[in-house]
N, C-alpha and C positions, 0 to 999 in steps of 0.2 A: 504491501501499500503506500510505503514510504517513497519506493521509485516510482509510482505511479503519479503521485502527488508532484514530486520533482519534475517529471516531464511536462506535467501539465502547466506548471506554474511559473515554470524557466522561461527566460525571457530570451535566452541563448540559445548552434550544430554542427556539424559537417563530418565524414568518417568515410574513408578508404578501404578495401580489404586490407590494404598493407598497412594502413594507419595514416593520420593526415600529414601530408608533406608541404613542407615551407621552403624556405632554401635549398638550392642546390647543393649537391657536391659531386667532384666528378672521382667513378668507379675505375682504376685502371686495372685491365686485365693482366695476370701475371706473365710474364714472359714476352711482355710486349715487344717486337721487334719492327714492326709496320704500323701504318695506320689502321685501326680497325674500325670499320664503317657499319652500322646499323641502319635498318630501314623502318618505318614505323608508320601508321596511319589511324585515322581517328574517322569514323563515320557515324553522322547521327541524323532520326529522323522524326518528327513528331506529327502525332494526331490532335487537332485542336478543335474543340466545339465551347467555344466562346461566345457572350451576347452581351453587348453595351449597350448605353443608356444615357441620355442628356437630355437638357432641354431644349435643344439643336437638333437638327435632322443629322444622323449618322449613318453610314452605308450600313445596307444590312451584312452581317455574317452568316455562313454557310459553314458545316462542321465536316472538316475535311482533313487531307494530309497535305503538311507543309512541303516545300521542296526540301529534299535531303542535301545535307551540307557534309563535308568532309574537309580534312587537313590531311597533309602528307609531310611526313617528318625525316630529315636526313639527322644523324647524328655522327659523329667520327672521334675517337680518342686518336690525338696526334701523337700525341708525347705522355710519360707519366704524370698525370695530374693534368693534360690539356685537354678539353673537349671542345667541339664545334658542332654547332646546330643550326640549320635550316628546315625553316615551318614554312609551307605554301598553303595558304586556302586554297583546293580544288574547285570547290564551289561553296557558295554562300548565300545569305538572302538579299546583299547589296550587292554581288556580282556573280553572276553566273559562269563568267569564265577562272580561271588560274590566277591566281597572284599573290606575290611573295609577302608573308607576314613579316618577316625579319630573320636575321642570322647573328648569330654572336659568338664568342669565344668565352669559355668559363675556366679558369685558371686555378686551379689547387697546388698546382707546384712549380718552380721553377728550373728546371733540368737543365736549360743549359747555362746556368750558372753555376759553378761549383765552390760551393760556399756552405760549411756548416751552419753558418749564421744565416743565412737566407735559408735552408732548407728548415731551420727551428722557427724561423720567423712565418713561413708557409704552413706550419702546422696549426697556427690560427688562423690565416688570411685567406680568402678568397676573392679574386678580381673576373670581374663578369664586363664586356666591353662588345659592343656590336649597336645595331639596331636590333632593338629587344621591348621584349613587356617591362615596364618600370617598375620596381619593386618599391612603391609606394602604399604604407598598407599591408594588412594581411586579406581582406577580404578578396582581392584579386586572387589568391590561390586557390579558391573554393568556387569561381565563378566560369560559367559554361563560356568555352573558347570556341565557337563557331561549332566545328563538328567534334571538338575536345569537350566531353559534357561529362565525363567519367566522374569529376571530381566534387561535380553541384549534383546532390540527392535530390533538388527540388529542379525545376525545369525555368524558370527565370531567374534572371540577376537580380540585383539591387535596384531601386529605382534609381537611385542617384549613384550612378557607376562610374567610379573611377578606374578607368582604364585607357591606356593608350601605350602605343607602340611608339619608339622615337631613337635617334643615335645617343647614346648615353655609356658613360662610365662609372663601375660601382664597386666600391672597396668596403668588403665587409670580414669584421674581425669577430671568430667566436671564440669563447672559452670557459668552461666549466658552465655551460649555462647562459652566460652574457653574452649577448649580440649588441655589437654596435656597427652601423654601415652608414657612409656619406657618399653622394653620388653627384652627380654633374648632368644635365641634359641639353639636346638644342632645345626640348620644350613644346615640341611640335612633330605631329607624323609626316607632317606638308613640308621639311625644310625647302626654301628657294631662296633664290640670288636678287630676284626683284619683283614688284607689285606693281599693277596698274591701275588704275581707276579710270573707268570710261567717264564719269562725270564731270573729272577735273581735268581729265588726258594729261595725268602727271605719272610720272613711274616713280617710285620709290627702294632705293636700293635696301636688303636685309644684310646686317652684318651679324654672324654665329656670336661673335662676344660680348654684343650689344641685348641678344634675347636669350641668355642662358638661364637655364632652371637649375635649382639647387633642391635635392631632396637627400631624407637621412629616417633612420630608422633606430632606434635602441630599446632593448628589451631583456626578456630572462625567458628562458626553454629548456625545460627539464623534465626527463623521466624520474619522477619523487620517489615512487615505487614500481614496483613491476606491473601494477593496478592503475597507477595515477600518472598522467602526463599534464603540465601546466605550462602554459606559455601566455605573458603579457606583453604586448609592445606598444610603442608610442611612435608614430610616422608624420614628418612633414612632409610637405612642397610649397618651394615658393620660387615664385616668377614674378621679376620688377616690370617688365616691360616685353610685350610681344605681340606680332601681329596675327597670329592665331595660335594660341595657347590650346594643347589639343586634350589635357588630362581629362575631362569632363565630356569630350566631345570623340574621342580617339577608337569606338569601336567599330571599325569598318563593316564588320560582318553582321550586324543588326542583334535586332531582342529576337525571345522567343514567342512574344504574343503580336502576331502578325495582323496588321491592321485595323486592332482594337483602336477606337475614339477617331477614328477617320471623321471626317465632316464630308454633309453631301456637296461638293462643288460641280457637281455634273462634267466630270473630266475624267479620260483614263486613268490619269494620276492617281485617283481616288481609289483604285484597287489595286494599284504596283505597289508589290511589297517593297520595292527597293527605293520609290521614291519618300518615303517614312518609314525608312528600316528600324528606328529607332521607339516605336509606337509601344507603349505601357510604360516607358520610362520617362524621366524628367530632366532634359538636357538644358543645362545652363547657356550652351552654347561656348564658342572657342571665347578666348580672355586676353586680355591685355596682361593686366596684375594678375597675381594669384597668391593667395595663402590659406592653406587647407593644412588642417590638424585631422589624424584620425587614429582612436585609441582601440586596441582590441584584446578581447582576452578570450584565451582558450582553453578547454579543460575536459581531458577524457579521463571518467574512471568505468573500468573494467568495458560493461556495454552501453554505458550513456555517454554522450558527447552534447558539450554545448559550447555554442561560440558568440561573440557580441560583440558589436559596431558602435563606436559613436564617432561621428565624424562633422568637423564643421568649416565650412568653405567660405572667406571674402575675396571675393575677385570683383574686377570691372570687365565691360565688354571692349572688344577692339576699340581700337581707334578714338579711344577716352569716353566709353561710355560711362554711366553711372556706375558707381559702386553696387554691388549686391550681396547677400549672404543667404546661404543655405547650412541648415542644419539636419543631420540624419542619426536616425536611430535605427540598429537592425538587433533583432535576439534570435537565437534558433537553438533548438534540442533536437536529440536522436534518440532512439533506441534502437539497436540493433538484435537480431535472436534467432533462431534456429541453429542446427546442429554445428555448422560451420560461421554462424552469424553472418549468413549472406540475405538474409531479410532485414530489411529497417523500416523504420517510419518515425514521421517530426513531423514539427511545425517550423514557420517562421513568420516572423511579424516586423515589419519593416515600416517607418514612418519618416516622412521628411515636410520641412517647412520652410519657408521663406519669409525675407523681414517685410514682405506688403502683405502677409495674412492669410497667403495661400497654401494649401497641405495637401499630400496625398499620403493616404494609408492603406497598407496592402497584409493581406495574412493569407498564407500559406498552407496547404496540409495534407503531406505526401507520402509516399512510402514505393517499394518497389522490393526489387532482389537481383542480386550478382550471379547469373546463372554458372560465369565462371568469371576468375576475376578482371576478365577483359570484356566481358558482356553483361550489358546492366539493362534491364527494363523500370522504370518509374511510371510514377502517374502523381498528378496534385491535381487539387482544387484549388483555385485562388478566387481570392474576391479582393477587390481594388476599389476605392471612393475616391472622388476628387471633390476636394471644398475650396469655395471663393477660388473659382477659376472662369474668367470672364467669357469665355470662347466657347464655354459648354452649359454656364449655368449654374442654377442653386444643385441641381440633383444629378448627378453624373458618376459612370464607373463602369467597370464591367466583371463580369466572374463566369465561373465555369470549370472544363475539365481539360487539362492539358496530360498527355501520354507520349512519351519519347522512350524509344530505345537508341542504345548505343554500342560498339562497336570499338576499342582502342587497344593498340597493341605497340 
């Protein structure tokens, strides 16, 4: 009974068959004499049965399958402690054609430097450099990433989704459960040399050193006992000036709630999933200045797993727009059961508000099973409500059932 009450009352989820994974490490095979390359892939497909409502006309929604999505992943161990990764989106909600997500080097050792001091230092250090998913906060470790959804035991991601790929360099220190990371990034998924304004017929050059973003993380992560793991982190992201900062507008693959809340404009774009690919989320858009803080708490005890998020965003729109503030809370809880703990069920609550009085709240109740560690089937009931959104009126939201299956290897 105590466990049941904890699951119902907890505000905080997520688990993998092998345990929740956070920052990566390089596992070098024994007797490596030449690069070792492995190929992987992720496939996902959903059945959607959602209904939406508002005080304005919304497009009708059917119940059907969404376009399947897929990722293609190449990993290569180049030397002791040095790994390269390349991920390609083979298909996504936003693009039906293949396109590269990013690629990076992960460095846990420096075999080309013959030094005992360096070897000892690299026992605690990890470098990551490339065009990659930036390590701001812990929520991005549990989100769905196009075809790779096996880390997310629900179907949808957070309402306010801090996810972007960008050129970046991360330096991570880990020792006895303590972790500290500092990083620098271009700040956008779309680096460019110059912009053009048709209205004023002017060109604006963009210089990387003037638009850099900095982010960091500090926390504690340890297996306290055989049955208990605890992790607590605080992360920050800071950009003082940018033409298109993309931290909250960087998911090019799109959300899982297709076409929800699309208004009737009597246009083919109304029913094109790629045109409003972030439907069901709340996207502040690109930013000029951005100061974001995220706190995360993770706990796993036996078959119960909890995860919580608090996030505060203070930013400005590009080209000198007004400052705005968003605050997000999210709490998830999960129970695993079965002979091999292959079954799971859980609850997530997500709430976001801004400084003008608008807010969105979402409840997700889900469950499913792992047929194998690489094959998962899951379903959720989602109920999302909008408050003080002028474009929808006083009474707006969507609810219904999502079913998703995935293969990842």
